[in-house]
N, CA, C and O atoms as a MOPAC input file, in Angstrom:
PM7 MOZYME 1SCF
protein

 N    106.19300 1   127.68500 1   119.23400 1
 C    106.17700 1   127.49600 1   117.66300 1
 C    105.65600 1   128.87200 1   117.30600 1
 O    104.91700 1   129.57200 1   117.99900 1
 N    106.19000 1   129.16400 1   116.04000 1
 C    105.06800 1   130.11000 1   114.72300 1
 C    104.49000 1   129.19300 1   114.16300 1
 O    104.73900 1   128.03500 1   113.82600 1
 N    103.22300 1   130.27100 1   114.08900 1
 C    101.91600 1   129.42400 1   112.69600 1
 C    102.22600 1   129.58100 1   111.17900 1
 O    102.58400 1   130.58100 1   110.55700 1
 N    102.02900 1   128.53400 1   110.83600 1
 C    102.12000 1   128.57800 1   109.05700 1
 C    102.36800 1   130.04500 1   108.11000 1
 O    101.58600 1   130.95000 1   108.40500 1
 N    103.19800 1   130.30100 1   107.20400 1
 C    102.97500 1   131.85500 1   107.22100 1
 C    101.95100 1   131.67600 1   105.56700 1
 O    101.40800 1   130.59200 1   105.35000 1
 N    101.81600 1   132.77000 1   104.60400 1
 C    101.94100 1   132.10200 1   103.49500 1
 C    102.88300 1   132.82900 1   102.41900 1
 O    103.76500 1   133.52200 1   102.92500 1
 N    102.84200 1   132.78800 1   101.05600 1
 C    103.84000 1   133.22400 1    99.89900 1
 C    103.02900 1   134.33400 1    99.80500 1
 O    101.82900 1   134.49600 1    99.58100 1
 N    104.15400 1   135.21200 1   100.07400 1
 C    103.97700 1   136.55700 1    99.36200 1
 C    105.26000 1   137.05100 1    98.32100 1
 O    106.44300 1   136.71700 1    98.38100 1
 N    104.61800 1   137.91700 1    97.40400 1
 C    105.44200 1   137.77600 1    96.51100 1
 C    106.21900 1   136.56500 1    95.97400 1
 O    107.19200 1   137.14400 1    95.49000 1
 N    106.36100 1   135.62700 1    95.81000 1
 C    107.02400 1   134.84200 1    95.01400 1
 C    108.07200 1   134.51200 1    96.42600 1
 O    109.25600 1   134.22700 1    96.25000 1
 N    107.61500 1   134.57400 1    97.46300 1
 C    108.99200 1   133.79100 1    98.26700 1
 C    107.91300 1   133.08200 1    99.44500 1
 O    106.76400 1   133.32500 1    99.81200 1
 N    108.73300 1   132.29500 1    99.72700 1
 C    108.11800 1   131.59500 1   100.65900 1
 C    108.85300 1   131.19900 1   101.99900 1
 O    109.98800 1   130.83500 1   102.30600 1
 N    107.51300 1   131.47600 1   102.73100 1
 C    108.19600 1   131.25100 1   104.51200 1
 C    108.32000 1   130.35400 1   105.21100 1
 O    107.25900 1   129.76200 1   105.41100 1
 N    109.61100 1   129.74900 1   105.96100 1
 C    109.52100 1   127.83200 1   106.35300 1
 C    108.87100 1   128.57400 1   107.88000 1
 O    109.29200 1   129.51700 1   108.55000 1
 N    108.00500 1   127.92200 1   108.00100 1
 C    107.51800 1   127.50100 1   109.64300 1
 C    107.74000 1   126.75900 1   110.18300 1
 O    107.53100 1   125.84900 1   109.38100 1
 N    108.22200 1   126.06400 1   111.51800 1
 C    108.29500 1   125.18400 1   112.34300 1
 C    106.51900 1   124.98000 1   113.03900 1
 O    105.86400 1   125.79700 1   113.68700 1
 N    106.13700 1   123.55300 1   112.58000 1
 C    104.90900 1   123.31000 1   113.94800 1
 C    105.45500 1   122.17000 1   114.40600 1
 O    106.52200 1   121.87600 1   113.86800 1
 N    104.95900 1   121.25600 1   115.43400 1
 C    105.72700 1   120.98400 1   116.44700 1
 C    104.93400 1   119.69300 1   116.52400 1
 O    103.79700 1   119.66800 1   116.99500 1
 N    105.61000 1   118.53000 1   116.00900 1
 C    105.21900 1   117.31200 1   116.04700 1
 C    104.48500 1   116.54200 1   117.06900 1
 O    104.09100 1   115.37900 1   116.97700 1
 N    104.29600 1   117.76900 1   118.55200 1
 C    103.51800 1   117.15900 1   119.60800 1
 C    102.41400 1   117.86000 1   119.48100 1
 O    101.75500 1   117.97700 1   120.51400 1
 N    102.03700 1   118.32800 1   118.59600 1
 C    100.55200 1   119.31900 1   118.24600 1
 C     99.83100 1   117.91300 1   118.21500 1
 O    100.28600 1   116.77900 1   118.06400 1
 N     98.51300 1   118.39500 1   118.41700 1
 C     97.30800 1   117.55900 1   117.80400 1
 C     96.84200 1   117.36200 1   115.95500 1
 O     96.86300 1   118.09400 1   114.96500 1
 N     96.59200 1   116.46300 1   116.14400 1
 C     96.76000 1   116.72700 1   114.38100 1
 C     94.94600 1   116.37000 1   114.13500 1
 O     94.39100 1   115.37600 1   113.66700 1
 N     94.52100 1   117.36400 1   114.55600 1
 C     93.58400 1   117.91500 1   114.49800 1
 C     92.57100 1   119.00100 1   112.85300 1
 O     93.22900 1   119.80000 1   112.18800 1
 N     91.75600 1   118.86900 1   112.68800 1
 C     91.62700 1   120.13300 1   111.59000 1
 C     92.19600 1   121.24500 1   111.80200 1
 O     92.45400 1   122.07400 1   110.92900 1
 N     92.45900 1   121.35600 1   113.10100 1
 C     93.37800 1   122.83000 1   113.13800 1
 C     94.93700 1   123.15200 1   112.82100 1
 O     95.48600 1   124.24400 1   112.67800 1
 N     95.43900 1   121.90500 1   112.76200 1
 C     96.90600 1   121.53100 1   112.68700 1
 C     96.79300 1   122.07500 1   111.11300 1
 O     96.00900 1   121.53900 1   110.32900 1
 N     98.07500 1   123.74400 1   110.52900 1
 C     98.40100 1   123.83100 1   109.75200 1
 C     99.02300 1   122.60900 1   108.87800 1
 O     99.57300 1   122.87700 1   107.81000 1
 N     98.95200 1   121.53200 1   109.24500 1
 C     99.68800 1   120.31200 1   108.53300 1
 C     98.82900 1   119.28000 1   108.40500 1
 O     99.42200 1   118.21600 1   108.22500 1
 N     97.37200 1   119.17500 1   108.43700 1
 C     96.60200 1   118.59600 1   109.16700 1
 C     96.01900 1   117.86500 1   107.23800 1
 O     95.16000 1   116.99100 1   107.12200 1
 N     96.51500 1   118.30600 1   106.41600 1
 C     96.24200 1   117.84000 1   104.28200 1
 C     97.05200 1   117.00000 1   105.03000 1
 O     96.55400 1   116.07700 1   105.67600 1
 N     98.41000 1   117.24700 1   105.01500 1
 C     99.37000 1   116.58600 1   104.52800 1
 C     99.57200 1   115.26800 1   105.94600 1
 O    100.06900 1   114.23600 1   105.49700 1
 N     99.31800 1   115.21500 1   107.20700 1
 C     98.72100 1   114.49600 1   107.73900 1
 C     98.15700 1   113.27300 1   107.54700 1
 O     98.42500 1   112.20500 1   108.09700 1
 N     97.17500 1   113.58800 1   106.53200 1
 C     95.40500 1   112.70000 1   106.43800 1
 C     96.47700 1   112.11400 1   105.66200 1
 O     97.22900 1   111.39900 1   106.32400 1
 N     96.71800 1   112.22000 1   104.54000 1
 C     97.57100 1   111.47800 1   102.66500 1
 C     98.05800 1   111.23800 1   103.58100 1
 O     97.08900 1   111.16100 1   104.33600 1
 N     99.15600 1   110.97900 1   104.33400 1
 C    100.20200 1   110.39200 1   104.75800 1
 C     99.84100 1   109.22500 1   105.61100 1
 O    100.51100 1   108.20500 1   105.76600 1
 N     98.73500 1   109.50400 1   106.12100 1
 C     97.95400 1   108.24600 1   107.08200 1
 C     96.90600 1   107.30300 1   106.09100 1
 O     96.60400 1   106.15500 1   106.41800 1
 N     96.56300 1   107.74100 1   105.24200 1
 C     95.71000 1   107.18800 1   104.13000 1
 C     96.76700 1   106.25400 1   103.48900 1
 O     96.63500 1   105.03300 1   103.57100 1
 N     98.12800 1   106.99700 1   102.66300 1
 C     98.81100 1   105.91700 1   102.03300 1
 C     99.27000 1   104.92800 1   102.88000 1
 O     99.38600 1   103.85700 1   102.28400 1
 N     99.51600 1   104.89300 1   103.82500 1
 C    100.18500 1   104.66900 1   104.87200 1
 C     98.96700 1   103.11000 1   105.65500 1
 O     99.29300 1   102.14500 1   106.34600 1
 N     97.73200 1   103.49300 1   105.16900 1
 C     96.97700 1   102.71700 1   105.65300 1
 C     96.79400 1   101.62200 1   104.81900 1
 O     96.76700 1   100.46000 1   105.22600 1
 N     96.61500 1   102.11400 1   103.16300 1
 C     96.16600 1   101.57600 1   101.95000 1
 C     97.27900 1   100.55500 1   101.10400 1
 O     96.91700 1    99.51100 1   100.56300 1
 N     99.00700 1   101.17000 1   101.09600 1
 C     99.32700 1   101.08000 1   100.52900 1
 C    100.17400 1   100.06900 1   100.91800 1
 O    100.48700 1   100.50700 1   102.02500 1
 N    100.93700 1    98.74100 1   100.77500 1
 C    101.76500 1    97.68500 1   101.38100 1
 C    102.98600 1    98.59100 1   101.81400 1
 O    103.29500 1    98.62900 1   103.00400 1
 N    103.83200 1    99.47500 1   100.67600 1
 C    105.13000 1    99.03600 1   100.00900 1
 C    105.12300 1   100.77700 1   101.22900 1
 O    106.13800 1   101.46600 1   101.12400 1
 N    104.27300 1   101.16600 1   101.99300 1
 C    104.23400 1   102.47400 1   102.59500 1
 C    103.82900 1   101.95300 1   104.34500 1
 O    103.29900 1   102.81700 1   105.04400 1
 N    104.01400 1   100.99500 1   104.77900 1
 C    103.80100 1   101.06300 1   106.36800 1
 C    104.76500 1   100.89900 1   107.05000 1
 O    105.60600 1   100.02700 1   106.83200 1
 N    104.80900 1   101.97300 1   108.28800 1
 C    105.65000 1   102.17100 1   109.27500 1
 C    106.50800 1   101.33200 1   109.52100 1
 O    106.02300 1   100.23800 1   109.81100 1
 N    107.43800 1   101.37400 1   109.52800 1
 C    108.32800 1   100.41400 1   110.96500 1
 C    107.98500 1    98.72200 1   110.57700 1
 O    107.51600 1    97.88100 1   111.34500 1
 N    108.39100 1    98.54000 1   109.11500 1
 C    108.43700 1    97.08700 1   108.56300 1
 C    109.71100 1    97.02300 1   108.05300 1
 O    110.53900 1    97.90700 1   108.27100 1
 N    109.98000 1    95.82800 1   107.24400 1
 C    111.08300 1    95.32600 1   106.06400 1
 C    110.29100 1    95.82600 1   104.41800 1
 O    110.61500 1    95.97300 1   103.23900 1
 N    109.17400 1    95.93400 1   105.24000 1
 C    108.29200 1    95.87100 1   103.49500 1
 C    108.90300 1    97.03600 1   102.32800 1
 O    109.26400 1    98.12400 1   102.77700 1
 N    108.98000 1    96.84500 1   101.21800 1
 C    109.22900 1    98.23800 1   100.08300 1
 C    109.17100 1    98.25400 1    99.17800 1
 O    109.01400 1    97.05700 1    98.93800 1
 N    109.16800 1    98.64100 1    98.45500 1
 C    108.95600 1    98.66900 1    97.24400 1
 C    110.79300 1    98.30900 1    95.87500 1
 O    111.74100 1    99.05500 1    95.63200 1
 N    110.52300 1    97.11200 1    95.45400 1
 C    110.80700 1    96.27500 1    94.75500 1
 C    111.84600 1    97.54100 1    93.60500 1
 O    113.06800 1    97.58100 1    93.46300 1
 N    110.60200 1    98.56900 1    92.85700 1
 C    110.65000 1    98.66500 1    91.59700 1
 C    110.42300 1    99.96100 1    91.89300 1
 O    109.27100 1   100.07500 1    92.31300 1
 N    111.35000 1   101.61300 1    91.84700 1
 C    110.51000 1   102.78500 1    91.91000 1
 C    109.28300 1   103.53900 1    90.99200 1
 O    108.43600 1   104.40900 1    91.19600 1
 N    109.71800 1   102.65100 1    89.82700 1
 C    108.62300 1   103.15500 1    88.93200 1
 C    107.72200 1   102.62600 1    88.98900 1
 O    106.87400 1   103.47800 1    89.25200 1
 N    106.97600 1   101.10400 1    88.86800 1
 C    106.09700 1   100.55000 1    89.76500 1
 C    105.19300 1   101.67100 1    90.12500 1
 O    104.26100 1   102.32800 1    89.66200 1
 N    106.37400 1   101.49000 1    91.80800 1
 C    105.79800 1   102.24500 1    93.02400 1
 C    104.74900 1   103.72100 1    92.93000 1
 O    103.84300 1   104.03900 1    93.70100 1
 N    105.23400 1   104.42000 1    91.74400 1
 C    105.37200 1   105.30800 1    91.55400 1
 C    103.63600 1   105.74000 1    90.59700 1
 O    102.90900 1   106.73400 1    90.58600 1
 N    103.59300 1   104.39300 1    89.92300 1
 C    102.67900 1   104.60500 1    89.11800 1
 C    101.31100 1   103.58500 1    90.31800 1
 O    100.11900 1   103.54900 1    90.01300 1
 N    101.75100 1   103.04300 1    91.31000 1
 C    100.28000 1   102.18100 1    91.95400 1
 C    100.25600 1   103.57800 1    92.93800 1
 O     99.31100 1   103.59500 1    93.72600 1
 N    101.14700 1   104.71000 1    92.98900 1
 C    100.56400 1   105.94800 1    94.20700 1
 C     99.38900 1   107.06600 1    92.97700 1
 O     98.40800 1   107.75700 1    93.25400 1
 N     99.88300 1   106.87100 1    92.01500 1
 C     99.20200 1   107.15800 1    91.25200 1
 C     98.15800 1   106.70800 1    91.01500 1
 O     97.40500 1   107.67100 1    91.15500 1
 N     97.37200 1   105.58000 1    90.64600 1
 C     96.48300 1   105.00700 1    90.78300 1
 C     95.72400 1   105.11500 1    92.48100 1
 O     94.71400 1   105.81800 1    92.50800 1
 N     95.97800 1   104.73100 1    93.29500 1
 C     95.54100 1   105.41600 1    94.49200 1
 C     95.59400 1   106.85300 1    94.85000 1
 O     95.13700 1   107.17300 1    95.94800 1
 N     96.22900 1   108.01800 1    93.85400 1
 C     95.25500 1   108.56500 1    93.83700 1
 C     94.10300 1   109.39600 1    93.04800 1
 O     93.33100 1   110.31000 1    93.33800 1
 N     94.31800 1   108.79900 1    92.17700 1
 C     92.71000 1   108.95000 1    91.25600 1
 C     91.87100 1   108.19700 1    91.97600 1
 O     90.71200 1   108.60900 1    92.02500 1
 N     92.15600 1   107.09400 1    92.61700 1
 C     90.92900 1   106.39100 1    93.66300 1
 C     90.22000 1   107.32200 1    94.53200 1
 O     89.01900 1   107.59100 1    94.55200 1
 N     91.23000 1   107.78900 1    95.28600 1
 C     91.21700 1   108.41100 1    96.72900 1
 C     90.51700 1   109.91300 1    95.91300 1
 O     89.66600 1   110.29300 1    96.71700 1
 N     90.51300 1   110.72400 1    94.91100 1
 C     90.14200 1   111.74800 1    94.54300 1
 C     88.97600 1   111.63100 1    93.98100 1
 O     88.16000 1   112.54700 1    94.08000 1
 N     88.63600 1   110.24300 1    93.14900 1
 C     87.23000 1   110.23500 1    92.17300 1
 C     86.51800 1   109.31300 1    92.79300 1
 O     85.30800 1   109.51700 1    92.89900 1
 N     86.98600 1   108.32200 1    93.24100 1
 C     86.10000 1   107.17000 1    93.53100 1
 C     85.89900 1   106.89000 1    94.78000 1
 O     85.10800 1   105.94900 1    94.83900 1
 N     86.35900 1   107.38400 1    96.23700 1
 C     85.98000 1   106.82900 1    97.33300 1
 C     85.41700 1   108.28900 1    98.01800 1
 O     85.83600 1   109.44600 1    98.05200 1
 N     84.24100 1   107.57400 1    98.53700 1
 C     83.34200 1   108.51200 1    98.71600 1
 C     83.47800 1   109.33800 1   100.01000 1
 O     83.47300 1   108.72600 1   101.07800 1
 N     83.61700 1   110.86000 1    99.99900 1
 C     83.56100 1   111.68600 1   101.05700 1
 C     82.83800 1   111.21900 1   102.37900 1
 O     81.63000 1   111.02100 1   102.50600 1
 N     83.80700 1   111.08600 1   103.32300 1
 C     83.18800 1   110.46600 1   105.00500 1
 C     83.62100 1   111.71200 1   105.86100 1
 O     84.62200 1   112.41000 1   105.70300 1
 N     83.04100 1   111.77900 1   106.41200 1
 C     83.22800 1   113.32300 1   107.84100 1
 C     83.03800 1   112.17200 1   108.80700 1
 O     82.02500 1   111.48900 1   108.64900 1
 N     84.17200 1   111.75400 1   110.13400 1
 C     83.65200 1   111.16000 1   111.05300 1
 C     82.75800 1   109.67000 1   110.66200 1
 O     81.77900 1   109.47700 1   111.38400 1
 N     82.98100 1   108.82100 1   109.78400 1
 C     82.83300 1   107.85400 1   109.68000 1
 C     81.69600 1   107.70600 1   109.09900 1
 O     81.07200 1   106.66400 1   108.89400 1
 N     81.32100 1   109.25300 1   108.71700 1
 C     79.55500 1   109.27200 1   108.27100 1
 C     79.73800 1   109.36600 1   106.94400 1
 O     80.70300 1   109.90300 1   106.40200 1
 N     78.73500 1   108.79900 1   106.35900 1
 C     78.58000 1   108.75800 1   104.54100 1
 C     77.56600 1   109.85700 1   104.09900 1
 O     76.38700 1   110.02200 1   104.41400 1
 N     78.27400 1   110.45900 1   103.38900 1
 C     77.53900 1   111.85000 1   103.14500 1
 C     76.35100 1   111.17000 1   101.79300 1
 O     76.43600 1   110.48600 1   100.77300 1
 N     75.06500 1   112.02900 1   102.76500 1
 C     73.33200 1   111.24500 1   101.98800 1
 C     73.93500 1   111.29800 1   100.43200 1
 O     73.82800 1   110.37200 1    99.62900 1
 N     74.57700 1   112.55200 1   100.17900 1
 C     74.67800 1   112.44600 1    98.77300 1
 C     75.19100 1   112.15000 1    97.78000 1
 O     75.01700 1   112.72200 1    96.70400 1
 N     76.06900 1   110.99400 1    98.03200 1
 C     76.81500 1   110.43300 1    97.45600 1
 C     77.89200 1   111.00100 1    97.19300 1
 O     78.05500 1   111.08600 1    95.97500 1
 N     78.84600 1   111.50500 1    97.88900 1
 C     79.87400 1   112.93400 1    96.98900 1
 C     81.14300 1   112.32200 1    97.21100 1
 O     81.34800 1   111.51200 1    98.11500 1
 N     81.92100 1   112.67400 1    96.46000 1
 C     83.11500 1   111.97400 1    96.17400 1
 C     84.31500 1   113.02700 1    96.52200 1
 O     84.13800 1   114.21800 1    96.26800 1
 N     85.56900 1   112.56600 1    97.11900 1
 C     86.63400 1   114.05300 1    97.25500 1
 C     86.57700 1   114.72400 1    96.68800 1
 O     86.61000 1   115.82900 1    97.23000 1
 N     86.49300 1   114.71800 1    95.72600 1
 C     87.02900 1   115.13400 1    94.05700 1
 C     85.48200 1   116.41500 1    93.37000 1
 O     85.38700 1   117.50100 1    92.79800 1
 N     84.69500 1   115.47500 1    93.85600 1
 C     83.30300 1   116.26000 1    93.80300 1
 C     82.94400 1   117.76700 1    94.92100 1
 O     82.47300 1   118.88400 1    94.71000 1
 N     83.42100 1   117.09900 1    96.04100 1
 C     83.51000 1   117.94100 1    97.13200 1
 C     84.29700 1   119.11100 1    97.46000 1
 O     84.04500 1   120.07000 1    98.19000 1
 N     85.65800 1   118.71600 1    96.51200 1
 C     86.59500 1   120.15100 1    96.36300 1
 C     85.89300 1   120.36100 1    94.96500 1
 O     86.04100 1   121.56300 1    95.18400 1
 N     85.24900 1   120.32700 1    93.69600 1
 C     84.97400 1   120.92800 1    93.36700 1
 C     84.67800 1   120.92700 1    91.75900 1
 O     84.07500 1   121.74200 1    91.06100 1
 N     85.52500 1   119.34200 1    91.34600 1
 C     85.42900 1   119.42900 1    89.94900 1
 C     83.80200 1   118.23900 1    89.80700 1
 O     83.33000 1   117.49600 1    90.66800 1
 N     83.36900 1   118.48100 1    88.49900 1
 C     82.05700 1   118.71200 1    88.39300 1
 C     82.23600 1   116.80500 1    88.39200 1
 O     83.17600 1   116.07000 1    88.09200 1
 N     80.60900 1   116.50400 1    88.96100 1
 C     80.76200 1   115.00700 1    88.61100 1
 C     80.37300 1   114.20900 1    87.31500 1
 O     80.74600 1   113.05400 1    87.10900 1
 N     79.62000 1   114.91200 1    86.50000 1
 C     79.49300 1   114.40900 1    85.16900 1
 C     81.36200 1   114.62900 1    84.69400 1
 O     81.82200 1   113.78900 1    83.92100 1
 N     81.80300 1   115.16200 1    84.93500 1
 C     82.78700 1   114.92200 1    84.19500 1
 C     84.06900 1   113.63500 1    84.52700 1
 O     84.77500 1   112.90800 1    83.82800 1
 N     83.84000 1   113.90200 1    86.20200 1
 C     84.41500 1   112.30300 1    86.35400 1
 C     83.49600 1   110.62800 1    86.15300 1
 O     83.85900 1   109.49100 1    86.45500 1
 N     82.63600 1   110.97000 1    85.72700 1
 C     81.54300 1   110.30700 1    85.67700 1
 C     81.83200 1   109.18600 1    84.11700 1
 O     81.65300 1   108.01000 1    83.80000 1
 N     82.51600 1   110.79500 1    83.34600 1
 C     82.51300 1   110.03400 1    82.03000 1
 C     83.80100 1   109.51800 1    81.59900 1
 O     84.00800 1   108.78100 1    80.63600 1
 N     85.03900 1   110.21400 1    82.81700 1
 C     86.65800 1   109.92000 1    82.39500 1
 C     86.73900 1   108.35400 1    83.16800 1
 O     87.73400 1   107.66400 1    82.94700 1
 N     85.37100 1   107.70500 1    84.30600 1
 C     85.36200 1   106.19300 1    84.91500 1
 C     84.72700 1   105.66100 1    83.75600 1
 O     85.48700 1   104.74400 1    83.44400 1
 N     83.57600 1   105.67900 1    82.73100 1
 C     83.21100 1   105.57000 1    81.69300 1
 C     84.47000 1   105.31900 1    80.62000 1
 O     84.66100 1   104.13900 1    80.32800 1
 N     84.80700 1   105.70200 1    80.38300 1
 C     85.89500 1   105.53600 1    79.04700 1
 C     87.66200 1   104.94700 1    79.24400 1
 O     88.50800 1   104.62200 1    78.41100 1
 N     87.68000 1   105.03600 1    81.27900 1
 C     88.62700 1   104.10000 1    81.61000 1
 C     88.35000 1   103.02700 1    80.62700 1
 O     89.17500 1   102.93100 1    79.71900 1
 N     87.54500 1   102.36000 1    80.62600 1
 C     87.32300 1   100.74300 1    79.94400 1
 C     87.55000 1   100.31000 1    78.99600 1
 O     88.07700 1    99.24000 1    78.69000 1
 N     86.90500 1   101.66900 1    78.04300 1
 C     86.84100 1   101.42800 1    76.80400 1
 C     87.47300 1   102.25800 1    75.67300 1
 O     87.04000 1   102.31000 1    74.52200 1
 N     88.62700 1   102.94300 1    76.18100 1
 C     88.81400 1   103.86100 1    75.71300 1
 C     90.60000 1   103.65600 1    75.57300 1
 O     91.27700 1   103.98400 1    76.54800 1
 N     91.17400 1   103.19700 1    74.53200 1
 C     93.04700 1   103.54600 1    75.42100 1
 C     93.47100 1   105.11500 1    75.57700 1
 O     93.31100 1   106.02600 1    74.76400 1
 N     93.92900 1   105.13900 1    76.58600 1
 C     94.97100 1   106.76500 1    76.26200 1
 C     96.31000 1   105.98100 1    75.69900 1
 O     96.93100 1   104.94000 1    75.91400 1
 N     96.36200 1   107.19400 1    74.80200 1
 C     97.30300 1   107.55700 1    74.07200 1
 C     98.78200 1   108.47800 1    74.92500 1
 O     98.61300 1   109.09200 1    75.97800 1
 N     99.85900 1   108.41000 1    74.36400 1
 C    100.10600 1   109.54800 1    74.76600 1
 C     99.85500 1   111.24900 1    74.32200 1
 O     99.32200 1   112.12900 1    74.99800 1
 N    100.58200 1   111.35400 1    72.62700 1
 C    100.41300 1   112.13300 1    71.74800 1
 C     98.69500 1   112.63200 1    72.21400 1
 O     98.43700 1   113.83400 1    72.15700 1
 N     97.82800 1   111.85300 1    72.56600 1
 C     96.32800 1   112.44600 1    73.09300 1
 C     96.30400 1   113.13800 1    74.09300 1
 O     96.00900 1   114.32800 1    74.19500 1
 N     96.59200 1   112.46600 1    74.80600 1
 C     96.57700 1   113.31400 1    76.56000 1
 C     97.59600 1   114.44700 1    77.22400 1
 O     98.21100 1   114.47300 1    78.29000 1
 N     97.48100 1   115.50000 1    75.95500 1
 C     98.73700 1   116.41500 1    76.30600 1
 C     97.31300 1   117.68300 1    76.95300 1
 O     96.21000 1   117.48300 1    76.44500 1
 N     97.40300 1   118.79900 1    77.93300 1
 C     98.86100 1   118.57700 1    78.28500 1
 C     98.78800 1   117.61400 1    79.71200 1
 O     97.81900 1   117.16800 1    80.32700 1
 N    100.16600 1   117.51400 1    79.93100 1
 C    100.57400 1   116.21700 1    80.83100 1
 C    101.89600 1   117.38600 1    81.48000 1
 O    102.70800 1   118.20000 1    81.04100 1
 N    101.34700 1   116.69100 1    83.04900 1
 C    102.48900 1   117.40400 1    83.95900 1
 C    104.12700 1   116.47600 1    83.56900 1
 O    104.33300 1   115.33400 1    83.15900 1
 N    104.91100 1   117.44400 1    83.88000 1
 C    106.52800 1   116.76900 1    83.71500 1
 C    106.28500 1   115.64600 1    84.84900 1
 O    106.73400 1   114.50600 1    84.73400 1
 N    105.68500 1   115.99500 1    85.72800 1
 C    106.48200 1   114.16900 1    86.42900 1
 C    105.11000 1   113.61700 1    86.26800 1
 O    104.80300 1   112.89400 1    87.21600 1
 N    104.06500 1   113.75500 1    85.22900 1
 C    103.29100 1   112.22500 1    84.56600 1
 C    104.21600 1   112.21200 1    83.39000 1
 O    104.26300 1   111.07400 1    82.92400 1
 N    104.66500 1   112.71800 1    83.00100 1
 C    105.42400 1   112.34800 1    81.07400 1
 C    106.08700 1   111.60800 1    81.84500 1
 O    105.95600 1   110.43300 1    81.50300 1
 N    106.88700 1   111.76300 1    82.92400 1
 C    108.11000 1   111.14300 1    83.41000 1
 C    107.90800 1   109.54500 1    83.62100 1
 O    108.60700 1   108.62400 1    83.19900 1
 N    106.36900 1   109.50100 1    84.64800 1
 C    106.02900 1   108.11600 1    84.57700 1
 C    105.25500 1   107.60400 1    83.54500 1
 O    105.02600 1   106.39700 1    83.61900 1
 N    104.94000 1   108.01800 1    82.90100 1
 C    104.69600 1   107.92400 1    81.76000 1
 C    105.61600 1   106.53700 1    80.50400 1
 O    105.45600 1   105.48400 1    79.88700 1
 N    106.70900 1   107.79300 1    80.88300 1
 C    107.76700 1   107.05600 1    79.93900 1
 C    108.43200 1   106.38200 1    80.49700 1
 O    109.55500 1   106.07600 1    80.09700 1
 N    107.80400 1   105.88700 1    81.79600 1
 C    108.87400 1   104.95900 1    82.77800 1
 C    110.90200 1   105.59300 1    82.40900 1
 O    111.91000 1   105.06700 1    81.93700 1
 N    110.55400 1   106.85400 1    82.94200 1
 C    111.73100 1   108.17600 1    82.70700 1
 C    112.34000 1   107.71300 1    85.12300 1
 O    113.44700 1   107.70600 1    85.66100 1
 N    110.73900 1   107.41100 1    85.77600 1
 C    111.97700 1   106.95400 1    86.88500 1
 C    112.55500 1   105.52800 1    87.18400 1
 O    111.93700 1   104.46400 1    87.13900 1
 N    114.21300 1   105.78700 1    87.58000 1
 C    114.85300 1   104.58500 1    87.95200 1
 C    114.63100 1   103.86000 1    89.22700 1
 O    113.87000 1   104.28900 1    90.09500 1
 N    115.15700 1   102.99800 1    89.30900 1
 C    115.24600 1   102.58000 1    90.58500 1
 C    116.46900 1   102.82700 1    90.72400 1
 O    117.19900 1   102.99800 1    89.74700 1
 N    117.09900 1   102.91300 1    92.55400 1
 C    118.69800 1   103.17000 1    92.74700 1
 C    119.58300 1   101.10600 1    92.54500 1
 O    119.38800 1   100.02400 1    93.09900 1
 N    120.21400 1   101.46000 1    91.79600 1
 C    121.50200 1   100.99500 1    92.30700 1
 C    120.80700 1    99.58800 1    90.62100 1
 O    121.11400 1    98.41700 1    90.40200 1
 N    120.06700 1   100.34000 1    90.03500 1
 C    119.55400 1    99.14000 1    88.60500 1
 C    120.01600 1    99.73600 1    87.78400 1
 O    119.99300 1   100.93400 1    87.50400 1
 N    120.88500 1    98.10500 1    86.96000 1
 C    121.93300 1    98.22600 1    86.02000 1
 C    121.15200 1    98.79800 1    84.88400 1
 O    121.67700 1    99.80900 1    84.41700 1
 N    119.78200 1    98.33900 1    84.18200 1
 C    119.38600 1    98.85700 1    83.48300 1
 C    117.52700 1    99.29200 1    83.70000 1
 O    116.61700 1    99.05000 1    84.49300 1
 N    117.78800 1   100.16700 1    82.25400 1
 C    115.82800 1   101.01600 1    82.26700 1
 C    114.98600 1   100.31900 1    82.09500 1
 O    115.00900 1    99.65200 1    81.06100 1
 N    113.79200 1   100.15600 1    83.10500 1
 C    112.56900 1    99.80500 1    82.61600 1
 C    112.22200 1    99.69600 1    81.25300 1
 O    112.20800 1   100.76100 1    80.63600 1
 N    111.84400 1    98.32300 1    80.42600 1
 C    111.11100 1    98.27800 1    80.00200 1
 C    110.46400 1    98.87700 1    79.17000 1
 O    109.35000 1    98.51300 1    79.54700 1
 N    110.20300 1    99.74100 1    78.02600 1
 C    108.93200 1   100.81800 1    77.84300 1
 C    108.44000 1   100.16300 1    76.37400 1
 O    109.32700 1   100.08800 1    75.52400 1
 N    107.26900 1    99.74200 1    76.05000 1
 C    106.91800 1    99.26400 1    75.01000 1
 C    106.50700 1   100.79400 1    74.04500 1
 O    106.20000 1   101.97400 1    74.21000 1
 N    106.78300 1    99.69400 1    72.88700 1
 C    106.71800 1   100.95900 1    71.51700 1
 C    105.15000 1   101.85500 1    71.77100 1
 O    105.07300 1   103.08100 1    71.84300 1
 N    104.21200 1   101.07900 1    71.85500 1
 C    102.54900 1   101.66400 1    71.83700 1
 C    102.77600 1   102.61300 1    72.93100 1
 O    102.10300 1   103.60000 1    72.63300 1
 N    103.39700 1   102.83300 1    74.08300 1
 C    103.40300 1   103.81600 1    74.83500 1
 C    104.05500 1   105.09400 1    74.57500 1
 O    104.36500 1   105.87800 1    75.47200 1
 N    104.28800 1   105.32200 1    73.14400 1
 C    104.53200 1   106.41700 1    72.32700 1
 C    103.69900 1   106.89400 1    71.68000 1
 O    103.79700 1   108.09700 1    71.44000 1
 N    102.60900 1   106.16800 1    71.17400 1
 C    101.45400 1   105.93100 1    70.46200 1
 C    100.50300 1   107.21900 1    70.54800 1
 O     99.41200 1   107.22000 1    69.97800 1

């Protein structure tokens, strides 16, 4: 199999990686495999080979967004089961300022988040905030409270 390529001058090179390749740190798909494993381990909607599924797509996406926040900003960073003696989180190891994260966590329960004040917002976050993610075969859209536009 060919090694993973890089984007050159705006072009993307599609490369295949064998599914039989060991899923360790040297695997080019390590980050994807890791995230998939963590989501399947921690979110019941994504468990393999069961009849479990999310009944509402928008709610499932909201749960994934909350899980992403938890994983990046609250979950302790560990390597091979050993905690980091400095008490760092995944986000801090990735270079996000710890003081900024601490302020956001403190303000999470004390300040309301308003749509117009939380700019800029990515298109996917905006769609999620406005309940734009529709569940297949559902006849009517999810209820959007009026304060969501505040």
